[in-house]
MOPAC internal coordinates of N, CA, C and O (Angstrom, degrees):
PM7 1SCF
backbone

  N    0.0000 0     0.00 0     0.00 0    0    0    0
  C    1.4354 1     0.00 0     0.00 0    1    0    0
  C    1.5126 1   111.52 1     0.00 0    2    1    0
  O    1.2310 1   119.63 1   139.22 1    3    2    1
  N    1.3524 1   118.30 1   -40.78 1    3    2    1
  C    1.4688 1   119.59 1   179.75 1    5    3    2
  C    1.4795 1   109.87 1   -65.20 1    6    5    3
  O    1.2310 1   118.99 1   144.45 1    7    6    5
  N    1.2981 1   119.52 1   -35.55 1    7    6    5
  C    1.5202 1   119.55 1   176.08 1    9    7    6
  C    1.5147 1   112.62 1   -62.18 1   10    9    7
  O    1.2310 1   120.95 1   143.70 1   11   10    9
  N    1.3506 1   115.78 1   -36.30 1   11   10    9
  C    1.4715 1   117.24 1   177.29 1   13   11   10
  C    1.5319 1   113.81 1   -67.44 1   14   13   11
  O    1.2310 1   120.70 1   142.10 1   15   14   13
  N    1.2760 1   116.27 1   -37.90 1   15   14   13
  C    1.4380 1   122.82 1   176.54 1   17   15   14
  C    1.5308 1   109.44 1   -66.52 1   18   17   15
  O    1.2310 1   120.17 1   136.01 1   19   18   17
  N    1.3379 1   117.28 1   -43.99 1   19   18   17
  C    1.4483 1   120.20 1   177.81 1   21   19   18
  C    1.4845 1   112.01 1   -65.59 1   22   21   19
  O    1.2310 1   119.13 1   141.29 1   23   22   21
  N    1.3379 1   119.27 1   -38.71 1   23   22   21
  C    1.4284 1   120.47 1   176.74 1   25   23   22
  C    1.5776 1   112.12 1   -66.20 1   26   25   23
  O    1.2310 1   120.61 1   141.86 1   27   26   25
  N    1.3091 1   116.44 1   -38.14 1   27   26   25
  C    1.4891 1   122.50 1   179.57 1   29   27   26
  C    1.5761 1   106.28 1   -66.49 1   30   29   27
  O    1.2310 1   118.33 1   135.17 1   31   30   29
  N    1.2883 1   120.79 1   -44.83 1   31   30   29
  C    1.4350 1   122.51 1   178.85 1   33   31   30
  C    1.5101 1   113.68 1   -64.13 1   34   33   31
  O    1.2310 1   121.10 1   140.42 1   35   34   33
  N    1.3783 1   115.50 1   -39.58 1   35   34   33
  C    1.4309 1   119.97 1   175.93 1   37   35   34
  C    1.4998 1   113.92 1   -62.41 1   38   37   35
  O    1.2310 1   121.38 1   138.23 1   39   38   37
  N    1.3044 1   114.96 1   -41.77 1   39   38   37
  C    1.4830 1   120.05 1   176.92 1   41   39   38
  C    1.5412 1   112.08 1   -65.22 1   42   41   39
  O    1.2310 1   121.49 1   137.44 1   43   42   41
  N    1.3555 1   114.75 1   -42.56 1   43   42   41
  C    1.4752 1   118.74 1   176.60 1   45   43   42
  C    1.5305 1   111.75 1   -60.83 1   46   45   43
  O    1.2310 1   121.23 1   136.57 1   47   46   45
  N    1.3260 1   115.25 1   -43.43 1   47   46   45
  C    1.4680 1   117.38 1   179.46 1   49   47   46
  C    1.5480 1   113.15 1   -67.13 1   50   49   47
  O    1.2310 1   119.23 1   144.04 1   51   50   49
  N    1.3099 1   119.08 1   -35.96 1   51   50   49
  C    1.4146 1   123.93 1   174.66 1   53   51   50
  C    1.5660 1   110.59 1   -61.56 1   54   53   51
  O    1.2310 1   121.18 1   136.65 1   55   54   53
  N    1.3522 1   115.35 1   -43.35 1   55   54   53
  C    1.4919 1   118.61 1  -179.82 1   57   55   54
  C    1.4645 1   110.57 1   -64.73 1   58   57   55
  O    1.2310 1   119.76 1   137.18 1   59   58   57
  N    1.3179 1   118.06 1   -42.82 1   59   58   57
  C    1.4384 1   122.88 1  -176.84 1   61   59   58
  C    1.5044 1   112.78 1   -65.49 1   62   61   59
  O    1.2310 1   120.92 1   136.82 1   63   62   61
  N    1.3622 1   115.85 1   -43.18 1   63   62   61
  C    1.4608 1   123.02 1   179.31 1   65   63   62
  C    1.6063 1   106.89 1   -67.97 1   66   65   63
  O    1.2310 1   120.92 1   136.74 1   67   66   65
  N    1.3166 1   115.84 1   -43.26 1   67   66   65
  C    1.4476 1   117.39 1   176.88 1   69   67   66
  C    1.5635 1   115.87 1   -62.36 1   70   69   67
  O    1.2310 1   121.73 1   143.90 1   71   70   69
  N    1.2817 1   114.30 1   -36.10 1   71   70   69
  C    1.4964 1   119.54 1   178.11 1   73   71   70
  C    1.5894 1   109.02 1   -72.13 1   74   73   71
  O    1.2310 1   119.82 1   144.76 1   75   74   73
  N    1.3043 1   117.95 1   -35.24 1   75   74   73
  C    1.4429 1   123.12 1   179.93 1   77   75   74
  C    1.5814 1   106.63 1   -67.70 1   78   77   75
  O    1.2310 1   120.21 1   134.45 1   79   78   77
  N    1.2803 1   117.21 1   -45.55 1   79   78   77
  C    1.4779 1   122.19 1  -178.12 1   81   79   78
  C    1.5364 1   108.35 1   -65.02 1   82   81   79
  O    1.2310 1   118.66 1   132.59 1   83   82   81
  N    1.2982 1   120.16 1   -47.41 1   83   82   81
  C    1.4856 1   123.58 1   177.47 1   85   83   82
  C    1.4920 1   109.57 1   -59.41 1   86   85   83
  O    1.2310 1   118.17 1   138.31 1   87   86   85
  N    1.2549 1   121.08 1   -41.69 1   87   86   85
  C    1.4973 1   122.79 1   178.94 1   89   87   86
  C    1.5138 1   111.48 1   -65.70 1   90   89   87
  O    1.2310 1   120.39 1   135.58 1   91   90   89
  N    1.3011 1   116.86 1   -44.42 1   91   90   89
  C    1.4527 1   117.11 1   179.42 1   93   91   90
  C    1.4935 1   111.30 1   -68.20 1   94   93   91
  O    1.2310 1   117.43 1   141.15 1   95   94   93
  N    1.2677 1   122.50 1   -38.85 1   95   94   93
  C    1.4268 1   126.73 1   175.92 1   97   95   94
  C    1.5523 1   111.08 1   -61.66 1   98   97   95
  O    1.2310 1   120.39 1   134.84 1   99   98   97
  N    1.3392 1   116.85 1   -45.16 1   99   98   97
  C    1.4309 1   118.75 1   179.32 1  101   99   98
  C    1.4774 1   112.10 1   -66.76 1  102  101   99
  O    1.2310 1   118.90 1   136.78 1  103  102  101
  N    1.4056 1   119.70 1   -43.22 1  103  102  101
  C    1.4809 1   118.23 1   175.47 1  105  103  102
  C    1.4770 1   114.93 1   -63.07 1  106  105  103
  O    1.2310 1   120.21 1   138.82 1  107  106  105
  N    1.3709 1   117.21 1   -41.18 1  107  106  105
  C    1.4395 1   117.52 1   178.39 1  109  107  106
  C    1.5536 1   111.27 1   -63.64 1  110  109  107
  O    1.2310 1   119.67 1   142.67 1  111  110  109
  N    1.3159 1   118.24 1   -37.33 1  111  110  109
  C    1.4050 1   121.95 1   179.98 1  113  111  110
  C    1.4980 1   112.98 1   -66.14 1  114  113  111
  O    1.2310 1   120.62 1   138.79 1  115  114  113
  N    1.3369 1   116.41 1   -41.21 1  115  114  113
  C    1.4446 1   119.94 1   174.80 1  117  115  114
  C    1.5671 1   111.91 1   -65.61 1  118  117  115
  O    1.2310 1   121.57 1   137.98 1  119  118  117
  N    1.2859 1   114.60 1   -42.02 1  119  118  117
  C    1.4894 1   117.18 1   177.31 1  121  119  118
  C    1.5136 1   113.80 1   -63.33 1  122  121  119
  O    1.2310 1   122.68 1   139.08 1  123  122  121
  N    1.3780 1   112.48 1   -40.92 1  123  122  121
  C    1.4778 1   117.86 1   177.79 1  125  123  122
  C    1.5274 1   113.28 1   -65.75 1  126  125  123
  O    1.2310 1   120.57 1   141.75 1  127  126  125
  N    1.2821 1   116.51 1   -38.25 1  127  126  125
  C    1.4581 1   120.38 1   179.21 1  129  127  126
  C    1.4913 1   110.10 1   -68.03 1  130  129  127
  O    1.2310 1   120.07 1   138.43 1  131  130  129
  N    1.3285 1   117.47 1   -41.57 1  131  130  129
  C    1.5462 1   120.85 1   176.30 1  133  131  130
  C    1.5485 1   109.82 1   -63.08 1  134  133  131
  O    1.2310 1   121.12 1   138.14 1  135  134  133
  N    1.3050 1   115.46 1   -41.86 1  135  134  133
  C    1.4699 1   121.40 1  -176.86 1  137  135  134
  C    1.6168 1   105.64 1   -64.30 1  138  137  135
  O    1.2310 1   120.29 1   134.49 1  139  138  137
  N    1.3203 1   117.04 1   -45.51 1  139  138  137
  C    1.4292 1   121.42 1  -179.53 1  141  139  138
  C    1.4867 1   111.99 1   -61.97 1  142  141  139
  O    1.2310 1   119.67 1   139.87 1  143  142  141
  N    1.3017 1   118.23 1   -40.13 1  143  142  141
  C    1.4776 1   121.57 1   177.49 1  145  143  142
  C    1.5571 1   110.84 1   -65.03 1  146  145  143
  O    1.2310 1   121.51 1   132.15 1  147  146  145
  N    1.3008 1   114.72 1   -47.85 1  147  146  145
  C    1.4228 1   118.85 1   179.36 1  149  147  146
  C    1.4842 1   114.97 1   -58.70 1  150  149  147
  O    1.2310 1   120.82 1   133.25 1  151  150  149
  N    1.3562 1   116.05 1   -46.75 1  151  150  149
  C    1.4284 1   122.74 1   179.23 1  153  151  150
  C    1.5524 1   110.96 1   -66.90 1  154  153  151
  O    1.2310 1   120.94 1   140.32 1  155  154  153
  N    1.3050 1   115.82 1   -39.68 1  155  154  153
  C    1.4944 1   120.95 1   178.45 1  157  155  154
  C    1.5629 1   107.82 1   -66.16 1  158  157  155
  O    1.2310 1   119.16 1   138.77 1  159  158  157
  N    1.3117 1   119.20 1   -41.23 1  159  158  157
  C    1.4302 1   117.64 1   178.97 1  161  159  158
  C    1.4937 1   113.95 1   -66.57 1  162  161  159
  O    1.2310 1   121.60 1   144.55 1  163  162  161
  N    1.3031 1   114.54 1   -35.45 1  163  162  161
  C    1.5232 1   119.06 1   177.56 1  165  163  162
  C    1.5994 1   109.55 1   -65.45 1  166  165  163
  O    1.2310 1   122.49 1   142.13 1  167  166  165
  N    1.3122 1   112.84 1   -37.87 1  167  166  165
  C    1.5087 1   116.63 1  -174.35 1  169  167  166
  C    1.5836 1   108.21 1   -79.50 1  170  169  167
  O    1.2310 1   119.08 1   128.27 1  171  170  169
  N    1.3558 1   119.35 1   -51.73 1  171  170  169
  C    1.3928 1   122.35 1  -174.98 1  173  171  170
  C    1.5842 1   110.04 1  -152.28 1  174  173  171
  O    1.2310 1   118.11 1   -83.16 1  175  174  173
  N    1.3167 1   121.20 1    96.84 1  175  174  173
  C    1.4197 1   120.55 1  -177.24 1  177  175  174
  C    1.5710 1   111.76 1   -66.81 1  178  177  175
  O    1.2310 1   120.21 1   152.37 1  179  178  177
  N    1.3134 1   117.20 1   -27.63 1  179  178  177
  C    1.4973 1   120.23 1   177.08 1  181  179  178
  C    1.5180 1   112.20 1   -64.86 1  182  181  179
  O    1.2310 1   120.86 1   128.53 1  183  182  181
  N    1.3388 1   115.96 1   -51.47 1  183  182  181
  C    1.4659 1   121.83 1   175.36 1  185  183  182
  C    1.5032 1   114.82 1   -58.33 1  186  185  183
  O    1.2310 1   121.41 1   135.07 1  187  186  185
  N    1.3757 1   114.92 1   -44.93 1  187  186  185
  C    1.4132 1   120.56 1   179.75 1  189  187  186
  C    1.4836 1   113.37 1   -62.69 1  190  189  187
  O    1.2310 1   121.07 1   138.23 1  191  190  189
  N    1.2516 1   115.56 1   -41.77 1  191  190  189
  C    1.5195 1   120.61 1   177.08 1  193  191  190
  C    1.4990 1   110.37 1   -68.34 1  194  193  191
  O    1.2310 1   119.65 1   139.33 1  195  194  193
  N    1.2892 1   118.27 1   -40.67 1  195  194  193
  C    1.5362 1   121.42 1   178.14 1  197  195  194
  C    1.4638 1   111.07 1   -63.74 1  198  197  195
  O    1.2310 1   118.78 1   137.71 1  199  198  197
  N    1.3676 1   119.93 1   -42.29 1  199  198  197
  C    1.4194 1   122.14 1  -176.90 1  201  199  198
  C    1.5896 1   106.99 1   -72.32 1  202  201  199
  O    1.2310 1   120.31 1   139.25 1  203  202  201
  N    1.2839 1   117.02 1   -40.75 1  203  202  201
  C    1.4898 1   119.40 1   175.72 1  205  203  202
  C    1.4465 1   112.47 1   -61.66 1  206  205  203
  O    1.2310 1   119.54 1   131.75 1  207  206  205
  N    1.3050 1   118.49 1   -48.25 1  207  206  205
  C    1.4811 1   120.33 1   175.52 1  209  207  206
  C    1.5077 1   114.54 1   -60.14 1  210  209  207
  O    1.2310 1   120.39 1   136.99 1  211  210  209
  N    1.3145 1   116.87 1   -43.01 1  211  210  209
  C    1.5355 1   118.53 1   175.27 1  213  211  210
  C    1.5572 1   110.40 1   -61.72 1  214  213  211
  O    1.2310 1   118.91 1   140.27 1  215  214  213
  N    1.3159 1   119.69 1   -39.73 1  215  214  213
  C    1.4292 1   121.87 1   178.15 1  217  215  214
  C    1.5058 1   109.59 1   -62.96 1  218  217  215
  O    1.2310 1   119.77 1   135.77 1  219  218  217
  N    1.3210 1   118.04 1   -44.23 1  219  218  217
  C    1.4503 1   116.09 1  -179.16 1  221  219  218
  C    1.5105 1   113.19 1   -70.21 1  222  221  219
  O    1.2310 1   119.14 1   149.28 1  223  222  221
  N    1.3179 1   119.25 1   -30.72 1  223  222  221
  C    1.4847 1   119.60 1   176.66 1  225  223  222
  C    1.5455 1   104.61 1   -67.08 1  226  225  223
  O    1.2310 1   118.64 1   132.79 1  227  226  225
  N    1.2937 1   120.20 1   -47.21 1  227  226  225
  C    1.4841 1   125.46 1  -179.33 1  229  227  226
  C    1.5291 1   108.36 1   -53.22 1  230  229  227
  O    1.2310 1   119.66 1   129.30 1  231  230  229
  N    1.3389 1   118.25 1   -50.70 1  231  230  229
  C    1.4273 1   124.85 1   179.55 1  233  231  230
  C    1.4995 1   111.57 1   -60.98 1  234  233  231
  O    1.2310 1   120.70 1   138.38 1  235  234  233
  N    1.3065 1   116.28 1   -41.62 1  235  234  233
  C    1.4266 1   124.98 1   177.28 1  237  235  234
  C    1.5080 1   111.82 1   -60.49 1  238  237  235
  O    1.2310 1   121.48 1   135.53 1  239  238  237
  N    1.2932 1   114.78 1   -44.47 1  239  238  237
  C    1.4769 1   119.98 1   176.32 1  241  239  238
  C    1.4975 1   112.88 1   -66.17 1  242  241  239
  O    1.2310 1   121.61 1   141.62 1  243  242  241
  N    1.3336 1   114.52 1   -38.38 1  243  242  241
  C    1.4918 1   115.73 1   175.87 1  245  243  242
  C    1.5285 1   113.83 1   -68.48 1  246  245  243
  O    1.2310 1   118.31 1   147.38 1  247  246  245
  N    1.2781 1   120.83 1   -32.62 1  247  246  245
  C    1.4369 1   123.26 1   173.83 1  249  247  246
  C    1.4052 1   111.41 1   -68.44 1  250  249  247
  O    1.2310 1   118.58 1   138.59 1  251  250  249
  N    1.3908 1   120.31 1   -41.41 1  251  250  249
  C    1.3949 1   124.67 1   177.74 1  253  251  250
  C    1.5694 1   111.35 1   -59.10 1  254  253  251
  O    1.2310 1   122.88 1   133.64 1  255  254  253
  N    1.3794 1   112.09 1   -46.36 1  255  254  253
  C    1.3998 1   116.63 1  -178.63 1  257  255  254
  C    1.5737 1   113.13 1   -67.35 1  258  257  255
  O    1.2310 1   121.02 1   147.08 1  259  258  257
  N    1.3170 1   115.66 1   -32.92 1  259  258  257
  C    1.3990 1   121.58 1  -178.24 1  261  259  258
  C    1.5082 1   113.56 1   -72.38 1  262  261  259
  O    1.2310 1   121.41 1   144.80 1  263  262  261
  N    1.3980 1   114.91 1   -35.20 1  263  262  261
  C    1.4666 1   121.23 1  -173.36 1  265  263  262
  C    1.5456 1   115.20 1   -98.12 1  266  265  263
  O    1.2310 1   120.62 1   169.43 1  267  266  265
  N    1.2822 1   116.42 1   -10.57 1  267  266  265
  C    1.4893 1   116.62 1  -174.77 1  269  267  266
  C    1.5014 1   106.21 1   -82.34 1  270  269  267
  O    1.2310 1   121.55 1   -22.75 1  271  270  269
  N    1.3443 1   114.64 1   157.25 1  271  270  269
  C    1.5244 1   120.09 1   179.82 1  273  271  270
  C    1.5026 1   109.00 1   -60.74 1  274  273  271
  O    1.2310 1   122.51 1   -37.57 1  275  274  273
  N    1.3035 1   112.79 1   142.43 1  275  274  273
  C    1.4405 1   121.99 1  -178.12 1  277  275  274
  C    1.5780 1   107.84 1   -71.22 1  278  277  275
  O    1.2310 1   122.37 1   -40.17 1  279  278  277
  N    1.3514 1   113.07 1   139.83 1  279  278  277
  C    1.4261 1   116.50 1   175.17 1  281  279  278
  C    1.5662 1   107.96 1  -122.71 1  282  281  279
  O    1.2310 1   120.57 1   -22.05 1  283  282  281
  N    1.3579 1   116.51 1   157.95 1  283  282  281
  C    1.4347 1   114.75 1  -175.31 1  285  283  282
  C    1.5570 1   109.19 1   -69.94 1  286  285  283
  O    1.2310 1   122.42 1   -26.90 1  287  286  285
  N    1.2844 1   112.96 1   153.10 1  287  286  285
  C    1.4792 1   119.62 1  -179.70 1  289  287  286
  C    1.5495 1   110.91 1   111.43 1  290  289  287
  O    1.2310 1   121.80 1    -8.33 1  291  290  289
  N    1.3088 1   114.15 1   171.67 1  291  290  289
  C    1.4160 1   117.86 1  -178.44 1  293  291  290
  C    1.4561 1   114.70 1   -86.01 1  294  293  291
  O    1.2310 1   119.56 1   -39.78 1  295  294  293
  N    1.2900 1   118.45 1   140.22 1  295  294  293
  C    1.4263 1   124.33 1   175.06 1  297  295  294
  C    1.5789 1   110.84 1   -79.37 1  298  297  295
  O    1.2310 1   120.77 1   -44.87 1  299  298  297
  N    1.2240 1   116.13 1   135.13 1  299  298  297
  C    1.4678 1   119.99 1  -179.24 1  301  299  298
  C    1.4846 1   114.46 1   -63.90 1  302  301  299
  O    1.2310 1   120.40 1   -18.33 1  303  302  301
  N    1.3237 1   116.85 1   161.67 1  303  302  301
  C    1.5188 1   118.53 1   178.57 1  305  303  302
  C    1.4671 1   111.63 1   -63.23 1  306  305  303
  O    1.2310 1   120.11 1   136.95 1  307  306  305
  N    1.3014 1   117.40 1   -43.05 1  307  306  305
  C    1.5635 1   120.31 1  -175.27 1  309  307  306
  C    1.5583 1   104.81 1   -64.83 1  310  309  307
  O    1.2310 1   117.37 1   138.77 1  311  310  309
  N    1.2973 1   122.61 1   -41.23 1  311  310  309
  C    1.4501 1   124.86 1   178.94 1  313  311  310
  C    1.5189 1   109.37 1   -61.12 1  314  313  311
  O    1.2310 1   120.19 1   135.15 1  315  314  313
  N    1.2950 1   117.24 1   -44.85 1  315  314  313
  C    1.4779 1   123.65 1  -178.44 1  317  315  314
  C    1.5631 1   108.75 1   -61.99 1  318  317  315
  O    1.2310 1   121.61 1   129.60 1  319  318  317
  N    1.3353 1   114.53 1   -50.40 1  319  318  317
  C    1.4283 1   118.78 1  -178.08 1  321  319  318
  C    1.5470 1   111.77 1   -63.42 1  322  321  319
  O    1.2310 1   121.25 1   140.52 1  323  322  321
  N    1.3669 1   115.22 1   -39.48 1  323  322  321
  C    1.4435 1   119.61 1  -178.90 1  325  323  322
  C    1.6213 1   108.60 1   -67.58 1  326  325  323
  O    1.2310 1   121.12 1   140.00 1  327  326  325
  N    1.2916 1   115.45 1   -40.00 1  327  326  325
  C    1.4751 1   117.47 1   177.96 1  329  327  326
  C    1.5153 1   111.37 1   -64.72 1  330  329  327
  O    1.2310 1   119.52 1   135.29 1  331  330  329
  N    1.3875 1   118.52 1   -44.71 1  331  330  329
  C    1.3642 1   119.86 1  -179.57 1  333  331  330
  C    1.5144 1   112.67 1   -65.31 1  334  333  331
  O    1.2310 1   121.54 1   143.81 1  335  334  333
  N    1.3842 1   114.67 1   -36.19 1  335  334  333
  C    1.4932 1   116.64 1   177.86 1  337  335  334
  C    1.4884 1   109.86 1   -68.59 1  338  337  335
  O    1.2310 1   119.45 1   143.09 1  339  338  337
  N    1.2748 1   118.66 1   -36.91 1  339  338  337
  C    1.4841 1   121.10 1   177.31 1  341  339  338
  C    1.5055 1   111.57 1   -62.77 1  342  341  339
  O    1.2310 1   120.25 1   136.84 1  343  342  341
  N    1.3211 1   117.13 1   -43.16 1  343  342  341
  C    1.4651 1   122.56 1  -178.92 1  345  343  342
  C    1.4890 1   108.38 1   -65.98 1  346  345  343
  O    1.2310 1   120.12 1   134.27 1  347  346  345
  N    1.3076 1   117.38 1   -45.73 1  347  346  345
  C    1.5148 1   120.37 1   178.50 1  349  347  346
  C    1.5426 1   111.29 1   -63.32 1  350  349  347
  O    1.2310 1   120.17 1   138.41 1  351  350  349
  N    1.2524 1   117.27 1   -41.59 1  351  350  349
  C    1.4738 1   121.24 1   177.56 1  353  351  350
  C    1.5292 1   114.31 1   -63.74 1  354  353  351
  O    1.2310 1   124.13 1   141.38 1  355  354  353
  N    1.3252 1   109.68 1   -38.62 1  355  354  353
  C    1.4779 1   115.97 1   179.31 1  357  355  354
  C    1.5734 1   111.48 1   -68.10 1  358  357  355
  O    1.2310 1   121.34 1   135.96 1  359  358  357
  N    1.2901 1   115.05 1   -44.04 1  359  358  357
  C    1.4623 1   120.62 1   175.34 1  361  359  358
  C    1.5418 1   113.06 1   -62.80 1  362  361  359
  O    1.2310 1   121.22 1   140.55 1  363  362  361
  N    1.3800 1   115.27 1   -39.45 1  363  362  361
  C    1.5067 1   118.84 1   178.66 1  365  363  362
  C    1.5637 1   107.62 1   -66.34 1  366  365  363
  O    1.2310 1   119.23 1   131.47 1  367  366  365
  N    1.3066 1   119.08 1   -48.53 1  367  366  365
  C    1.3965 1   121.11 1  -176.91 1  369  367  366
  C    1.5862 1   109.13 1   -64.08 1  370  369  367
  O    1.2310 1   117.71 1   140.54 1  371  370  369
  N    1.2938 1   121.96 1   -39.46 1  371  370  369
  C    1.3938 1   122.33 1   173.97 1  373  371  370
  C    1.4822 1   114.23 1   -59.73 1  374  373  371
  O    1.2310 1   120.22 1   139.44 1  375  374  373
  N    1.3800 1   117.19 1   -40.56 1  375  374  373
  C    1.4568 1   119.97 1   178.71 1  377  375  374
  C    1.4654 1   112.82 1   -74.42 1  378  377  375
  O    1.2310 1   120.02 1   138.08 1  379  378  377
  N    1.4288 1   117.57 1   -41.92 1  379  378  377
  C    1.3927 1   118.45 1   178.34 1  381  379  378
  C    1.5596 1   114.79 1   -68.89 1  382  381  379
  O    1.2310 1   121.58 1   158.57 1  383  382  381
  N    1.2499 1   114.58 1   -21.43 1  383  382  381
  C    1.5100 1   118.89 1   179.03 1  385  383  382
  C    1.5673 1   106.86 1   -67.67 1  386  385  383
  O    1.2310 1   120.31 1   143.00 1  387  386  385
  N    1.3097 1   117.02 1   -37.00 1  387  386  385
  C    1.4844 1   119.24 1  -178.72 1  389  387  386
  C    1.4901 1   111.88 1   -84.73 1  390  389  387
  O    1.2310 1   119.28 1   173.83 1  391  390  389
  N    1.3500 1   118.97 1    -6.17 1  391  390  389
  C    1.4112 1   125.28 1   177.49 1  393  391  390
  C    1.5204 1   109.39 1   -69.89 1  394  393  391
  O    1.2310 1   121.25 1   -54.68 1  395  394  393
  N    1.3188 1   115.22 1   125.32 1  395  394  393
  C    1.4368 1   120.81 1   177.84 1  397  395  394
  C    1.5382 1   112.21 1   -93.62 1  398  397  395
  O    1.2310 1   120.12 1  -116.89 1  399  398  397
  N    1.2757 1   117.38 1    63.11 1  399  398  397
  C    1.4247 1   124.57 1  -177.81 1  401  399  398
  C    1.5077 1   107.59 1   -75.97 1  402  401  399
  O    1.2310 1   119.71 1   -55.87 1  403  402  401
  N    1.2810 1   118.17 1   124.13 1  403  402  401
  C    1.5095 1   118.98 1  -178.85 1  405  403  402
  C    1.5201 1   105.84 1  -127.11 1  406  405  403
  O    1.2310 1   120.10 1   180.00 1  407  406  405

């Protein structure tokens, strides 16, 4: 019985530590992204806007590739990378949205 309680406490501690680590990483990534945008805009608004636009187009292409009906044949590497990037960005945004960074 004591082993069962110890195992349960160990699992609870691992979940709490994992959640804290994920929250800190998400908050630092959001802060780093905001800092990069601000510094980039101060340096060169044209390049910052161009890179941001290109990133949005790439993510849009990834979302289109991920959500469109499957067709026979092999998906290209760029399409696969774009779809994986879109999925990762969507998960990150969903997690960071719930982050209560103050």
